[in-house]
Structures are given as structure tokens and as C-alpha cells.
C-alpha positions, 0 to 999 in steps of 0.5 A, a space after each residue: 527489475 529482476 525478482 521470482 514472485 511477488 513476495 520479493 518486492 522490497 513495496 510487496 513487504 512495507 505494506 505488509 508491514 503497514 498493512 499488520 500496525 495500522 491493523 493493529 495500530 485500530 485494534 481499539 479506536 473508538 470509530 470502527 467505520 473509519 477503522 473499517 475502512 482504514 484497515 481495507 485502504 492498507 489491504 487493499 495496497 499488497 494485495 494490487 501489487 500481488 494480484 497484478 503480478 500474478 497475473 504476468 504482462 508488464 502491462 496488466 502489472 502496471 495497471 494493478 500498480 496504479 489501484 495500488 497507489 491510488 489504494 495507498 492515497 486514499 489510506 493517507 486520506 484517511 490516515 489525516 482524518 484519524 491523525 485530527 480526530 486523535 482516534 491512534 497517537 499523533 506521532 504514529 499516525 505521521 509514521 504511517 502517512 510518511 511510509 505510506 508515502 514512500 511506498 505510493 513513490 515506490 510504487 510508483 518506480 518500479 511502474 515506471 520501470 515496468 514498463 520502462 523495460 517489459 519485465 516478464 513477471 516470471 
């Protein structure tokens, strides 16, 4: 997979959009501790993609993609809880959960691709 920077990666773009959507959706949520956790885990996904890409090595990038994938699972768990608490509209939570799962799959695909081709980050 050839790309010039992490900003070119669709998975980074989508995870940024999801994070923004989450911050907007939870602005008036009464569960402040849950909101804080959700916001942090949503920020962790694109942040780890960026950090790993900037480090310059395929193996290290792969490790940061694993961390991002873990944060995506953490986010999904928190969104399931928010959905049960009706902290945000159920349909919105369901869309976010689905997007998080798709991002997680994309992260795994990118990780495998990078390890397989040992694509250097430029």
C-alpha cells in the first residue's frame, strides 16, 4: 500500500470523522465519566494511526495499528453501554458501533498489508 502520509489513509480519515461525531453527540450527555472515556478512546484510534505512521518502520507501525484496534474495541464497548443507558439516540449509537467495527476491520487489513509488504512509511 503506497501512501505519502497518514492523512492519505482512509482508516485515519474515517476514525477522525467518527471522533468528531462522538464529541458532538455526547456534548450534553449526563454521564460525564462515560463521555470522557468514550471521547478518549475515540481520539486514541486516529492518534495511534498517526503516531505509528510517523515513526517510519513497518513493524512499529503495525504495533501502533494493534493499539488503535484495541482502542476501537474499547470504544465499541463504551458505545454499547451508552446505547443501553440511552445516553444518545439508539440509532446514532448503532451507527457509531457499526462504523467502529468497520474501522477495526480496516486497521487489521492495513496491519496485515504493511507486514506482508513491509511497506516503508514515507
